[in-house]
C-alpha positions as CSV (number, residue, x, y, z in Angstrom):
1,M,172.8,-34.9,82.8
2,A,169.3,-33.4,82.7
3,Q,167.9,-36.4,84.6
4,E,170.4,-35.8,87.4
5,S,169.4,-32.1,87.7
6,W,165.7,-33.2,87.9
7,K,166.5,-35.7,90.6
8,E,168.2,-32.9,92.6
9,I,165.3,-30.6,92.2
10,D,162.8,-33.3,93.2
11,E,164.8,-34.2,96.3
12,T,165.1,-30.6,97.4
13,E,161.4,-29.9,96.8
14,C,160.4,-33.0,98.8
15,Q,162.7,-32.0,101.7
16,K,161.0,-28.5,101.8
17,C,157.5,-29.9,101.9
18,E,157.6,-32.2,104.9
19,S,154.0,-31.6,106.1
20,P,150.9,-30.8,104.0
21,I,149.8,-27.1,104.0
22,L,146.2,-26.3,104.9
23,C,144.3,-23.9,102.6
24,A,144.9,-20.2,103.4
25,N,141.1,-19.7,103.4
26,N,140.6,-22.3,106.2
27,C,138.2,-24.3,104.1
28,G,139.7,-27.6,105.5
29,F,141.4,-28.8,102.3
30,F,145.1,-28.8,101.6
31,G,146.8,-26.1,99.6
32,S,150.0,-25.9,97.7
33,A,152.7,-23.4,97.1
34,M,151.9,-23.2,93.4
35,T,148.4,-21.9,94.2
36,N,149.4,-19.4,96.9
37,N,148.7,-21.9,99.7
38,L,145.1,-22.2,98.5
39,C,143.2,-25.4,97.7
40,S,142.1,-25.9,94.0
41,K,138.6,-24.6,94.6
42,C,139.6,-21.5,96.5
43,Y,142.3,-20.8,93.9
44,R,139.8,-21.2,91.0
45,D,137.4,-18.7,92.8
46,L,140.3,-16.2,93.2
47,V,141.2,-16.5,89.6
48,M,137.6,-16.0,88.5
49,K,137.4,-12.9,90.7
50,Q,140.6,-11.5,89.1
51,Q,139.2,-12.2,85.6
52,A,136.0,-10.5,86.5
53,I,137.9,-7.4,87.7
54,E,139.8,-7.4,84.5
55,V,136.6,-7.4,82.5
56,V,135.1,-4.6,84.6
57,Q,138.4,-2.5,84.7
58,P,140.7,-3.4,81.8
59,A,144.3,-3.3,83.0
60,A,146.9,-1.4,81.1
61,V,149.0,-3.6,78.9
62,S,152.3,-4.3,80.6
63,S,155.7,-4.4,78.9
64,S,156.4,-8.0,79.8
65,S,153.6,-10.1,78.4
66,S,155.3,-13.4,79.2
67,S,155.1,-13.0,83.0
68,P,151.9,-14.2,84.7
69,P,149.6,-11.7,86.4
70,L,150.1,-11.3,90.1
71,L,147.1,-12.4,92.2
72,E,146.4,-10.1,95.1
73,P,143.5,-10.1,97.5
74,V,140.6,-7.8,96.6
75,S,138.6,-5.4,98.7
76,K,135.1,-6.2,100.0
77,D,133.4,-3.7,97.8
78,S,134.9,-5.1,94.7
79,E,134.1,-8.7,95.9
80,K,130.4,-7.8,95.9
81,L,130.7,-6.4,92.4
82,I,132.6,-9.5,91.3
83,A,130.0,-11.8,92.8
84,E,127.2,-10.0,90.9
85,I,129.1,-10.2,87.7
86,A,129.9,-13.9,88.2
87,E,126.2,-14.6,88.9
88,I,125.2,-12.8,85.6
89,L,127.8,-14.7,83.7
90,A,127.0,-18.0,85.3
91,K,123.2,-17.8,84.5
92,K,122.2,-20.2,81.8
93,P,119.3,-19.7,79.4
94,V,116.0,-20.7,80.9
95,E,114.8,-24.1,79.6
96,E,111.4,-24.5,78.1
97,T,110.2,-26.9,80.7
98,S,110.8,-26.3,84.4
99,I,110.5,-30.0,85.2
100,K,113.9,-31.7,85.4
101,Q,114.0,-35.4,84.5
102,K,115.6,-37.8,87.0
103,P,118.0,-40.2,85.3
104,G,116.6,-43.7,84.6
105,R,113.0,-42.7,85.4
106,C,109.9,-41.8,83.4
107,L,109.3,-38.0,83.2
108,L,105.5,-38.3,84.0
109,C,105.1,-41.1,86.5
110,S,108.7,-41.3,87.8
111,K,108.7,-45.1,87.3
112,K,112.1,-46.7,87.1
113,V,112.7,-47.6,83.5
114,G,116.4,-48.7,83.6
115,L,117.6,-49.9,80.2
116,T,114.0,-50.4,78.8
117,G,113.1,-46.7,78.8
118,F,111.8,-45.2,75.6
119,G,113.6,-42.1,74.4
120,C,111.4,-39.6,72.7
121,R,112.5,-37.0,70.1
122,C,111.7,-34.3,72.6
123,G,114.8,-35.6,74.5
124,N,113.0,-37.2,77.5
125,T,112.7,-40.8,78.6
126,F,109.4,-42.5,79.3
127,C,108.0,-45.8,80.5
128,S,106.0,-48.1,78.2
129,A,102.7,-46.5,79.2
130,H,103.8,-42.9,78.3
131,R,106.1,-43.6,75.3
132,Y,103.7,-42.3,72.7
133,P,103.7,-38.6,71.9
134,E,100.0,-38.3,72.6
135,T,100.3,-39.6,76.1
136,H,103.0,-37.3,77.3
137,E,102.0,-34.2,75.3
138,C,105.3,-34.1,73.3
139,S,106.7,-30.7,72.5
140,F,108.5,-32.0,69.4
141,D,107.0,-30.8,66.0
142,F,106.7,-34.0,64.0
143,K,105.0,-32.3,61.0
144,T,107.8,-29.8,60.4
145,A,110.5,-32.4,60.9
146,G,108.8,-34.7,58.4
147,R,108.4,-31.9,55.9
148,E,112.1,-31.0,56.2
149,A,113.1,-34.6,55.8
150,I,111.1,-35.0,52.7
151,S,112.4,-31.8,51.2
152,K,116.0,-32.9,51.8
153,E,115.4,-36.4,50.4
154,N,113.5,-35.3,47.3
155,P,115.1,-32.2,45.7
156,V,113.1,-30.4,43.0
157,V,114.4,-31.3,39.6
158,K,113.6,-29.0,36.7
159,A,114.7,-29.8,33.1
160,E,115.8,-27.0,30.8
161,K,113.3,-25.7,28.4
162,I,113.6,-27.0,24.9
163,E,113.8,-24.5,22.2
164,K,111.1,-24.8,19.5
165,I,112.2,-24.8,15.9
């Protein structure tokens, strides 16, 4: 019985959507009725803008919490504010090194290392010439790591004092 109703719904939906719908933002991709005739990327951006607005201006709690929020276009002034907020939220913490490593290459000489690359404790991959910490000026603190490992492996054992008679 339930399967028959699903078949009827599927057939009616397929008859309604005879041709694909282009995105409402004219980005060149196809949209769907579920996403307000927007493609997935434009819909995601619209949802992010709406969430940023809610963060800036908390909406009053509505009586029906089960209904989804209505997405409406925003004004250009609020779009600028939303863009600034999104940039602030999207910023990642600055890494210690400004050099980004290319995958499968030595960090210093950019030589292809493939599967034979040597991974260092600092998190980078090096060729055979630069694999040692002295040659690539490793930022990993080996002394502190060694001290911590020794202290974990060898806990201090103290016996109780014996009472003298």
